[in-house]
N, CA, C and O atoms as a printed pandas DataFrame, in Angstrom:
     atom_number atom_name residue_name chain_id  residue_number  x_coord  y_coord  z_coord
0              1         N          MET        A               1   24.108   20.145   36.028
1              2        CA          MET        A               1   23.907   21.404   36.711
2              3         C          MET        A               1   22.662   22.037   36.129
3              4         O          MET        A               1   22.547   22.157   34.909
4              5         N          ARG        A               2   21.751   22.433   36.948
5              6        CA          ARG        A               2   20.513   23.060   36.516
6              7         C          ARG        A               2   20.782   24.539   36.228
7              8         O          ARG        A               2   21.212   25.288   37.106
8              9         N          VAL        A               3   20.521   24.942   34.988
9             10        CA          VAL        A               3   20.847   26.299   34.538
10            11         C          VAL        A               3   19.590   26.961   33.986
11            12         O          VAL        A               3   18.895   26.362   33.166
12            13         N          PRO        A               4   19.281   28.193   34.421
13            14        CA          PRO        A               4   18.148   28.913   33.840
14            15         C          PRO        A               4   18.385   29.165   32.348
15            16         O          PRO        A               4   19.513   29.420   31.925
16            17         N          LYS        A               5   17.322   29.093   31.565
17            18        CA          LYS        A               5   17.444   29.265   30.113
18            19         C          LYS        A               5   18.145   30.558   29.733
19            20         O          LYS        A               5   18.892   30.588   28.755
20            21         N          GLU        A               6   17.920   31.624   30.486
21            22        CA          GLU        A               6   18.527   32.908   30.132
22            23         C          GLU        A               6   20.035   32.935   30.359
23            24         O          GLU        A               6   20.710   33.851   29.891
24            25         N          LYS        A               7   20.578   31.934   31.075
25            26        CA          LYS        A               7   22.016   31.891   31.336
26            27         C          LYS        A               7   22.727   30.773   30.574
27            28         O          LYS        A               7   23.941   30.618   30.705
28            29         N          ILE        A               8   21.999   30.001   29.787
29            30        CA          ILE        A               8   22.593   28.826   29.150
30            31         C          ILE        A               8   23.716   29.188   28.177
31            32         O          ILE        A               8   24.715   28.473   28.102
32            33         N          ASP        A               9   23.570   30.285   27.431
33            34        CA          ASP        A               9   24.624   30.667   26.487
34            35         C          ASP        A               9   25.929   30.982   27.201
35            36         O          ASP        A               9   27.003   30.603   26.734
36            37         N          LYS        A              10   25.841   31.672   28.327
37            38        CA          LYS        A              10   27.042   32.018   29.094
38            39         C          LYS        A              10   27.690   30.759   29.686
39            40         O          LYS        A              10   28.914   30.633   29.689
40            41         N          VAL        A              11   26.878   29.844   30.180
41            42        CA          VAL        A              11   27.404   28.602   30.749
42            43         C          VAL        A              11   28.079   27.765   29.668
43            44         O          VAL        A              11   29.152   27.206   29.897
44            45         N          MET        A              12   27.464   27.674   28.502
45            46        CA          MET        A              12   28.055   26.896   27.410
46            47         C          MET        A              12   29.370   27.535   26.931
47            48         O          MET        A              12   30.308   26.820   26.580
48            49         N          GLU        A              13   29.440   28.843   26.916
49            50        CA          GLU        A              13   30.677   29.531   26.541
50            51         C          GLU        A              13   31.771   29.243   27.572
51            52         O          GLU        A              13   32.928   29.030   27.208
52            53         N          THR        A              14   31.410   29.237   28.844
53            54        CA          THR        A              14   32.375   28.898   29.896
54            55         C          THR        A              14   32.868   27.464   29.719
55            56         O          THR        A              14   34.055   27.193   29.900
56            57         N          CYS        A              15   31.975   26.550   29.370
57            58        CA          CYS        A              15   32.366   25.150   29.113
58            59         C          CYS        A              15   33.333   25.074   27.931
59            60         O          CYS        A              15   34.301   24.314   27.961
60            61         N          ARG        A              16   33.066   25.859   26.900
61            62        CA          ARG        A              16   33.953   25.872   25.730
62            63         C          ARG        A              16   35.352   26.313   26.143
63            64         O          ARG        A              16   36.343   25.708   25.736
64            65         N          LYS        A              17   35.432   27.374   26.958
65            66        CA          LYS        A              17   36.726   27.882   27.414
66            67         C          LYS        A              17   37.448   26.857   28.290
67            68         O          LYS        A              17   38.660   26.680   28.171
68            69         N          LEU        A              18   36.700   26.183   29.171
69            70        CA          LEU        A              18   37.306   25.144   30.010
70            71         C          LEU        A              18   37.864   24.017   29.148
71            72         O          LEU        A              18   38.919   23.460   29.450
72            73         N          GLY        A              19   37.155   23.686   28.083
73            74        CA          GLY        A              19   37.644   22.664   27.158
74            75         C          GLY        A              19   38.931   23.077   26.490
75            76         O          GLY        A              19   39.848   22.269   26.346
76            77         N          GLU        A              20   39.011   24.346   26.075
77            78        CA          GLU        A              20   40.234   24.854   25.442
78            79         C          GLU        A              20   41.414   24.819   26.411
79            80         O          GLU        A              20   42.556   24.632   25.992
80            81         N          LEU        A              21   41.144   24.997   27.690
81            82        CA          LEU        A              21   42.194   24.991   28.713
82            83         C          LEU        A              21   42.533   23.576   29.187
83            84         O          LEU        A              21   43.437   23.396   30.003
84            85         N          GLY        A              22   41.817   22.578   28.680
85            86        CA          GLY        A              22   42.070   21.201   29.086
86            87         C          GLY        A              22   41.535   20.857   30.464
87            88         O          GLY        A              22   42.023   19.925   31.102
88            89         N          GLN        A              23   40.538   21.598   30.931
89            90        CA          GLN        A              23   39.999   21.392   32.275
90            91         C          GLN        A              23   38.817   20.420   32.326
91            92         O          GLN        A              23   38.412   20.000   33.409
92            93         N          LEU        A              24   38.268   20.064   31.174
93            94        CA          LEU        A              24   37.122   19.152   31.166
94            95         C          LEU        A              24   37.619   17.719   31.247
95            96         O          LEU        A              24   38.399   17.280   30.402
96            97         N          ARG        A              25   37.169   16.987   32.264
97            98        CA          ARG        A              25   37.611   15.600   32.488
98            99         C          ARG        A              25   36.423   14.749   32.907
99           100         O          ARG        A              25   35.460   15.238   33.497
100          101         N          CYS        A              26   36.515   13.489   32.593
101          102        CA          CYS        A              26   35.543   12.525   33.095
102          103         C          CYS        A              26   35.922   12.218   34.538
103          104         O          CYS        A              26   37.078   11.904   34.821
104          105         N          LEU        A              27   34.979   12.304   35.432
105          106        CA          LEU        A              27   35.273   12.020   36.837
106          107         C          LEU        A              27   35.268   10.526   37.135
107          108         O          LEU        A              27   35.553   10.120   38.261
108          109         N          ASN        A              28   34.951    9.712   36.146
109          110        CA          ASN        A              28   34.988    8.270   36.330
110          111         C          ASN        A              28   36.322    7.683   35.852
111          112         O          ASN        A              28   36.989    6.978   36.609
112          113         N          CYS        A              29   36.715    7.967   34.606
113          114        CA          CYS        A              29   37.951    7.383   34.052
114          115         C          CYS        A              29   39.093    8.401   33.949
115          116         O          CYS        A              29   40.209    8.042   33.572
116          117         N          ASN        A              30   38.820    9.663   34.280
117          118        CA          ASN        A              30   39.805   10.745   34.336
118          119         C          ASN        A              30   40.384   11.144   32.978
119          120         O          ASN        A              30   41.406   11.829   32.933
120          121         N          ARG        A              31   39.767   10.740   31.886
121          122        CA          ARG        A              31   40.252   11.156   30.572
122          123         C          ARG        A              31   39.812   12.583   30.274
123          124         O          ARG        A              31   38.764   13.040   30.730
124          125         N          LYS        A              32   40.640   13.273   29.496
125          126        CA          LYS        A              32   40.299   14.631   29.082
126          127         C          LYS        A              32   39.139   14.595   28.101
127          128         O          LYS        A              32   39.059   13.725   27.234
128          129         N          LEU        A              33   38.248   15.557   28.258
129          130        CA          LEU        A              33   37.098   15.685   27.368
130          131         C          LEU        A              33   37.157   17.021   26.655
131          132         O          LEU        A              33   37.883   17.928   27.062
132          133         N          ARG        A              34   36.391   17.129   25.596
133          134        CA          ARG        A              34   36.329   18.374   24.827
134          135         C          ARG        A              34   34.938   18.982   24.951
135          136         O          ARG        A              34   34.004   18.354   25.451
136          137         N          PHE        A              35   34.827   20.206   24.487
137          138        CA          PHE        A              35   33.541   20.896   24.523
138          139         C          PHE        A              35   32.471   20.103   23.780
139          140         O          PHE        A              35   31.295   20.169   24.137
140          141         N          THR        A              36   32.865   19.355   22.755
141          142        CA          THR        A              36   31.889   18.565   21.991
142          143         C          THR        A              36   31.246   17.475   22.840
143          144         O          THR        A              36   30.253   16.880   22.421
144          145         N          HIS        A              37   31.791   17.201   24.026
145          146        CA          HIS        A              37   31.227   16.201   24.923
146          147         C          HIS        A              37   30.238   16.803   25.927
147          148         O          HIS        A              37   29.642   16.078   26.724
148          149         N          VAL        A              38   30.065   18.118   25.889
149          150        CA          VAL        A              38   29.113   18.786   26.778
150          151         C          VAL        A              38   27.708   18.593   26.199
151          152         O          VAL        A              38   27.479   18.795   25.007
152          153         N          ARG        A              39   26.790   18.205   27.056
153          154        CA          ARG        A              39   25.403   17.974   26.652
154          155         C          ARG        A              39   24.470   18.815   27.513
155          156         O          ARG        A              39   24.819   19.235   28.616
156          157         N          LYS        A              40   23.287   19.048   26.983
157          158        CA          LYS        A              40   22.257   19.755   27.748
158          159         C          LYS        A              40   20.890   19.230   27.314
159          160         O          LYS        A              40   20.703   18.793   26.179
160          161         N          TYR        A              41   19.952   19.286   28.241
161          162        CA          TYR        A              41   18.566   18.974   27.898
162          163         C          TYR        A              41   17.657   19.791   28.801
163          164         O          TYR        A              41   18.051   20.215   29.887
164          165         N          GLU        A              42   16.430   20.005   28.330
165          166        CA          GLU        A              42   15.477   20.778   29.130
166          167         C          GLU        A              42   15.173   20.009   30.403
167          168         O          GLU        A              42   14.917   18.805   30.380
168          169         N          HIS        A              43   15.208   20.732   31.511
169          170        CA          HIS        A              43   15.054   20.122   32.834
170          171         C          HIS        A              43   14.051   20.955   33.621
171          172         O          HIS        A              43   14.420   21.788   34.449
172          173         N          GLY        A              44   12.805   20.716   33.350
173          174        CA          GLY        A              44   11.770   21.529   33.978
174          175         C          GLY        A              44   11.551   22.806   33.184
175          176         O          GLY        A              44   12.353   23.153   32.316
176          177         N          GLU        A              45   10.493   23.481   33.476
177          178        CA          GLU        A              45   10.159   24.695   32.732
178          179         C          GLU        A              45   11.149   25.815   33.033
179          180         O          GLU        A              45   11.290   26.252   34.175
180          181         N          GLY        A              46   11.828   26.268   31.984
181          182        CA          GLY        A              46   12.749   27.391   32.121
182          183         C          GLY        A              46   14.175   27.025   32.501
183          184         O          GLY        A              46   14.974   27.909   32.808
184          185         N          TYR        A              47   14.511   25.731   32.486
185          186        CA          TYR        A              47   15.846   25.301   32.900
186          187         C          TYR        A              47   16.421   24.258   31.938
187          188         O          TYR        A              47   15.699   23.580   31.208
188          189         N          TYR        A              48   17.757   24.163   31.972
189          190        CA          TYR        A              48   18.486   23.105   31.271
190          191         C          TYR        A              48   19.340   22.373   32.286
191          192         O          TYR        A              48   19.758   22.952   33.289
192          193         N          TRP        A              49   19.604   21.083   32.025
193          194        CA          TRP        A              49   20.571   20.318   32.798
194          195         C          TRP        A              49   21.806   20.186   31.916
195          196         O          TRP        A              49   21.701   19.758   30.767
196          197         N          VAL        A              50   22.971   20.547   32.441
197          198        CA          VAL        A              50   24.219   20.509   31.676
198          199         C          VAL        A              50   25.133   19.442   32.283
199          200         O          VAL        A              50   25.333   19.394   33.497
200          201         N          TYR        A              51   25.678   18.596   31.419
201          202        CA          TYR        A              51   26.559   17.524   31.865
202          203         C          TYR        A              51   27.541   17.178   30.750
203          204         O          TYR        A              51   27.396   17.647   29.621
204          205         N          LEU        A              52   28.529   16.366   31.068
205          206        CA          LEU        A              52   29.497   15.886   30.082
206          207         C          LEU        A              52   29.313   14.388   29.919
207          208         O          LEU        A              52   29.213   13.657   30.904
208          209         N          GLN        A              53   29.269   13.935   28.682
209          210        CA          GLN        A              53   29.137   12.503   28.389
210          211         C          GLN        A              53   30.475   11.985   27.889
211          212         O          GLN        A              53   30.945   12.389   26.825
212          213         N          CYS        A              54   31.085   11.097   28.649
213          214        CA          CYS        A              54   32.391   10.551   28.281
214          215         C          CYS        A              54   32.236    9.535   27.153
215          216         O          CYS        A              54   31.477    8.575   27.288
216          217         N          PRO        A              55   32.955    9.737   26.029
217          218        CA          PRO        A              55   32.869    8.783   24.922
218          219         C          PRO        A              55   33.682    7.504   25.178
219          220         O          PRO        A              55   33.545    6.527   24.442
220          221         N          TYR        A              56   34.516    7.510   26.207
221          222        CA          TYR        A              56   35.385    6.376   26.492
222          223         C          TYR        A              56   34.718    5.365   27.426
223          224         O          TYR        A              56   34.733    4.165   27.152
224          225         N          CYS        A              57   34.140    5.840   28.515
225          226        CA          CYS        A              57   33.524    4.923   29.487
226          227         C          CYS        A              57   32.005    5.074   29.568
227          228         O          CYS        A              57   31.331    4.248   30.183
228          229         N          GLY        A              58   31.458    6.138   28.942
229          230        CA          GLY        A              58   30.011    6.342   28.927
230          231         C          GLY        A              58   29.456    7.074   30.131
231          232         O          GLY        A              58   28.253    7.324   30.203
232          233         N          TYR        A              59   30.316    7.422   31.078
233          234        CA          TYR        A              59   29.864    8.078   32.303
234          235         C          TYR        A              59   29.360    9.495   32.017
235          236         O          TYR        A              59   29.953   10.218   31.217
236          237         N          GLY        A              60   28.285    9.881   32.662
237          238        CA          GLY        A              60   27.765   11.238   32.570
238          239         C          GLY        A              60   28.132   12.011   33.822
239          240         O          GLY        A              60   27.704   11.657   34.920
240          241         N          THR        A              61   28.919   13.061   33.666
241          242        CA          THR        A              61   29.358   13.892   34.788
242          243         C          THR        A              61   28.566   15.187   34.797
243          244         O          THR        A              61   28.631   15.961   33.843
244          245         N          ALA        A              62   27.820   15.427   35.864
245          246        CA          ALA        A              62   27.089   16.686   35.995
246          247         C          ALA        A              62   28.093   17.837   36.054
247          248         O          ALA        A              62   29.148   17.721   36.677
248          249         N          LEU        A              63   27.758   18.932   35.408
249          250        CA          LEU        A              63   28.667   20.077   35.364
250          251         C          LEU        A              63   29.013   20.567   36.766
251          252         O          LEU        A              63   30.156   20.956   37.004
252          253         N          TRP        A              64   28.074   20.561   37.691
253          254        CA          TRP        A              64   28.363   21.058   39.042
254          255         C          TRP        A              64   29.426   20.196   39.727
255          256         O          TRP        A              64   30.234   20.716   40.496
256          257         N          LYS        A              65   29.437   18.880   39.458
257          258        CA          LYS        A              65   30.457   18.008   40.052
258          259         C          LYS        A              65   31.837   18.318   39.490
259          260         O          LYS        A              65   32.828   18.339   40.220
260          261         N          LEU        A              66   31.889   18.562   38.167
261          262        CA          LEU        A              66   33.173   18.877   37.541
262          263         C          LEU        A              66   33.703   20.217   38.050
263          264         O          LEU        A              66   34.898   20.340   38.319
264          265         N          LEU        A              67   32.845   21.209   38.186
265          266        CA          LEU        A              67   33.282   22.518   38.685
266          267         C          LEU        A              67   33.786   22.406   40.125
267          268         O          LEU        A              67   34.758   23.066   40.491
268          269         N          LYS        A              68   33.146   21.592   40.928
269          270        CA          LYS        A              68   33.600   21.369   42.307
270          271         C          LYS        A              68   34.988   20.736   42.294
271          272         O          LYS        A              68   35.850   21.123   43.083
272          273         N          TYR        A              69   35.210   19.770   41.410
273          274        CA          TYR        A              69   36.501   19.102   41.271
274          275         C          TYR        A              69   37.583   20.094   40.825
275          276         O          TYR        A              69   38.687   20.095   41.369
276          277         N          ILE        A              70   37.265   20.936   39.835
277          278        CA          ILE        A              70   38.224   21.921   39.324
278          279         C          ILE        A              70   38.606   22.905   40.420
279          280         O          ILE        A              70   39.776   23.266   40.547
280          281         N          ASN        A              71   37.633   23.343   41.213
281          282        CA          ASN        A              71   37.902   24.314   42.286
282          283         C          ASN        A              71   38.796   23.746   43.384
283          284         O          ASN        A              71   39.515   24.495   44.045
284          285         N          LYS        A              72   38.759   22.427   43.583
285          286        CA          LYS        A              72   39.605   21.799   44.609
286          287         C          LYS        A              72   41.063   21.717   44.170
287          288         O          LYS        A              72   41.961   21.653   45.010
288          289         N          ARG        A              73   41.304   21.719   42.858
289          290        CA          ARG        A              73   42.662   21.572   42.347
290          291         C          ARG        A              73   43.444   22.842   42.410
291          292         O          ARG        A              73   44.608   22.870   42.013
């Protein structure tokens, strides 16, 4: 998910809370993930890309895909 730099702290805090609630999952192998599996990197000037890296299968799930999945449930 492409996030403006000024909003990255709020997005990361939301990810932490989702992890505490057990809502973070790999969309490939469906295993539960923790906040420590959330990654970010600079994605163009003024933005970060936020995703989850599964330690079990190696799949990278974009945050926007996971949020879409959570909203459907």
